[in-house]
C-alpha atoms as a printed R data frame, in Angstrom:
    type eleno elety resid chain resno       x      y       z
1   ATOM     1    CA   GLN     A     1   0.000  0.000   0.000
2   ATOM     2    CA   VAL     A     2   1.286  3.459  -0.864
3   ATOM     3    CA   GLN     A     3   2.386  5.449   2.176
4   ATOM     4    CA   LEU     A     4   1.916  9.217   2.345
5   ATOM     5    CA   VAL     A     5   4.288 11.484   4.297
6   ATOM     6    CA   GLU     A     6   3.500 15.114   5.033
7   ATOM     7    CA   SER     A     7   6.032 17.937   5.323
8   ATOM     8    CA   GLY     A     8   6.343 21.683   5.014
9   ATOM     9    CA   GLY     A     9   4.643 22.893   8.142
10  ATOM    10    CA   GLY     A    10   6.070 25.486  10.461
11  ATOM    11    CA   LEU     A    11   5.499 28.684  12.369
12  ATOM    12    CA   VAL     A    12   4.305 31.657  10.364
13  ATOM    13    CA   GLN     A    13   2.771 35.018  11.144
14  ATOM    14    CA   ALA     A    14  -0.799 35.806  10.228
15  ATOM    15    CA   GLY     A    15  -1.002 36.768   6.578
16  ATOM    16    CA   GLY     A    16   1.928 34.554   5.653
17  ATOM    17    CA   SER     A    17   2.117 31.526   3.400
18  ATOM    18    CA   LEU     A    18   3.228 27.921   3.560
19  ATOM    19    CA   ARG     A    19   3.358 25.124   1.047
20  ATOM    20    CA   LEU     A    20   2.762 21.640   2.354
21  ATOM    21    CA   SER     A    21   3.905 18.551   0.532
22  ATOM    22    CA   CYS     A    22   2.508 15.039   0.625
23  ATOM    23    CA   ALA     A    23   5.073 12.616  -0.711
24  ATOM    24    CA   ALA     A    24   4.021  9.127  -1.649
25  ATOM    25    CA   SER     A    25   6.159  6.014  -1.465
26  ATOM    26    CA   GLY     A    26   4.809  4.952  -4.832
27  ATOM    27    CA   SER     A    27   2.554  6.029  -7.607
28  ATOM    28    CA   ILE     A    28  -0.402  8.096  -6.470
29  ATOM    29    CA   SER     A    29  -2.234  7.357  -9.663
30  ATOM    30    CA   SER     A    30  -3.733  4.384  -7.858
31  ATOM    31    CA   ILE     A    31  -5.344  6.753  -5.353
32  ATOM    32    CA   ALA     A    32  -8.207  8.390  -7.151
33  ATOM    33    CA   ASP     A    33  -8.878 11.273  -4.805
34  ATOM    34    CA   ILE     A    34  -6.421 12.690  -2.289
35  ATOM    35    CA   GLY     A    35  -7.348 15.122   0.419
36  ATOM    36    CA   TRP     A    36  -5.650 17.426   2.836
37  ATOM    37    CA   TYR     A    37  -7.111 17.287   6.314
38  ATOM    38    CA   ARG     A    38  -6.393 19.173   9.494
39  ATOM    39    CA   GLN     A    39  -6.999 18.725  13.172
40  ATOM    40    CA   ALA     A    40  -6.849 21.652  15.540
41  ATOM    41    CA   PRO     A    41  -6.446 21.142  19.293
42  ATOM    42    CA   GLY     A    42  -9.695 19.970  20.828
43  ATOM    43    CA   LYS     A    43 -11.428 19.688  17.468
44  ATOM    44    CA   GLN     A    44 -12.296 16.889  15.098
45  ATOM    45    CA   ARG     A    45 -10.244 16.258  12.015
46  ATOM    46    CA   GLU     A    46 -11.731 17.914   8.957
47  ATOM    47    CA   VAL     A    47 -11.012 17.874   5.264
48  ATOM    48    CA   VAL     A    48  -9.899 21.220   3.850
49  ATOM    49    CA   ALA     A    49  -9.418 20.277   0.204
50  ATOM    50    CA   PHE     A    50  -9.280 17.309  -2.109
51  ATOM    51    CA   ILE     A    51  -8.150 16.672  -5.645
52  ATOM    52    CA   THR     A    52  -9.225 13.954  -8.053
53  ATOM    53    CA   ARG     A    53  -6.955 11.911 -10.263
54  ATOM    54    CA   SER     A    54  -7.830 14.173 -13.170
55  ATOM    55    CA   GLY     A    55  -7.062 17.309 -11.190
56  ATOM    56    CA   ARG     A    56 -10.505 18.496 -10.257
57  ATOM    57    CA   THR     A    57 -10.404 20.276  -6.919
58  ATOM    58    CA   ASN     A    58 -12.795 21.023  -4.107
59  ATOM    59    CA   TYR     A    59 -12.345 23.172  -1.021
60  ATOM    60    CA   ALA     A    60 -13.939 23.580   2.354
61  ATOM    61    CA   ASP     A    61 -15.404 27.019   2.916
62  ATOM    62    CA   ALA     A    62 -12.562 27.912   5.281
63  ATOM    63    CA   ALA     A    63 -10.037 27.214   2.541
64  ATOM    64    CA   LYS     A    64 -11.703 28.778  -0.483
65  ATOM    65    CA   GLY     A    65  -9.735 31.625  -1.983
66  ATOM    66    CA   ARG     A    66  -6.714 31.009   0.229
67  ATOM    67    CA   TYR     A    67  -5.631 27.405  -0.302
68  ATOM    68    CA   THR     A    68  -4.681 25.680  -3.527
69  ATOM    69    CA   ILE     A    69  -4.322 21.928  -3.805
70  ATOM    70    CA   SER     A    70  -2.387 20.375  -6.662
71  ATOM    71    CA   ARG     A    71  -0.905 17.018  -7.531
72  ATOM    72    CA   ASP     A    72   2.071 15.927  -9.565
73  ATOM    73    CA   ASN     A    73   1.479 12.301 -10.413
74  ATOM    74    CA   ALA     A    74   4.931 11.998 -11.977
75  ATOM    75    CA   LYS     A    75   6.570 13.103  -8.724
76  ATOM    76    CA   TYR     A    76   4.169 11.138  -6.518
77  ATOM    77    CA   THR     A    77   3.401 14.342  -4.636
78  ATOM    78    CA   VAL     A    78   0.378 16.372  -3.647
79  ATOM    79    CA   TYR     A    79   0.772 19.974  -2.534
80  ATOM    80    CA   LEU     A    80  -1.245 22.411  -0.491
81  ATOM    81    CA   GLN     A    81  -0.372 26.060  -0.999
82  ATOM    82    CA   MET     A    82  -1.767 28.098   1.860
83  ATOM    83    CA   ASN     A    83  -1.876 31.884   1.634
84  ATOM    84    CA   SER     A    84  -3.267 34.601   3.874
85  ATOM    85    CA   LEU     A    85  -2.936 32.317   6.851
86  ATOM    86    CA   LYS     A    86  -4.954 33.033   9.976
87  ATOM    87    CA   PRO     A    87  -4.437 31.936  13.580
88  ATOM    88    CA   GLU     A    88  -7.462 29.658  13.211
89  ATOM    89    CA   ASP     A    89  -5.553 27.721  10.552
90  ATOM    90    CA   THR     A    90  -3.299 26.410  13.305
91  ATOM    91    CA   ALA     A    91  -3.550 22.631  13.244
92  ATOM    92    CA   VAL     A    92  -1.794 19.431  12.338
93  ATOM    93    CA   TYR     A    93  -2.249 18.861   8.624
94  ATOM    94    CA   TYR     A    94  -2.509 15.420   7.071
95  ATOM    95    CA   CYS     A    95  -2.932 14.036   3.613
96  ATOM    96    CA   ASN     A    96  -4.856 10.881   2.909
97  ATOM    97    CA   ALA     A    97  -7.116  9.275   0.413
98  ATOM    98    CA   PHE     A    98 -10.555 10.855   0.123
99  ATOM    99    CA   PRO     A    99 -13.201 10.153   1.213
100 ATOM   100    CA   THR     A   100 -12.255  6.678   2.387
101 ATOM   101    CA   VAL     A   101  -9.106  7.232   4.382
102 ATOM   102    CA   ARG     A   102  -6.250  4.847   4.942
103 ATOM   103    CA   SER     A   103  -4.013  4.813   8.011
104 ATOM   104    CA   TRP     A   104  -2.969  8.279   9.156
105 ATOM   105    CA   GLY     A   105   0.586  9.532   8.980
106 ATOM   106    CA   GLN     A   106   2.343 11.824  11.440
107 ATOM   107    CA   GLY     A   107   1.056 14.981   9.835
108 ATOM   108    CA   THR     A   108   2.832 18.317   9.778
109 ATOM   109    CA   GLN     A   109   2.245 21.061  12.317
110 ATOM   110    CA   VAL     A   110   1.161 24.478  11.095
111 ATOM   111    CA   THR     A   111   1.168 27.268  13.646
112 ATOM   112    CA   VAL     A   112  -0.024 30.740  12.733
113 ATOM   113    CA   SER     A   113   0.753 33.507  15.196
114 ATOM   114    CA   SER     A   114  -1.324 36.665  15.453
């Protein structure tokens, strides 16, 4: 089974940007839809965006206009470009298949300071 590993998180000031990467151990073409999820302290994990194999994208309301999800099947990588970050974006971010998830990875911490 293809494993997904997240990276790219960090500490950023409000209004800043980060680009997260989701690197796969093998071809992601076998995973039709891939999503980025996040879990803030004390909250349930939620999906913020997903992308289909053909590149069609969909965003949660909180992400619309600020986040961009993309995938490079040749590089086995899915990206999440996050702009205009807000303190409420602070969370651990994960990538996984969508909507039926596989086992969760470690995620990458995103912290946005005000």
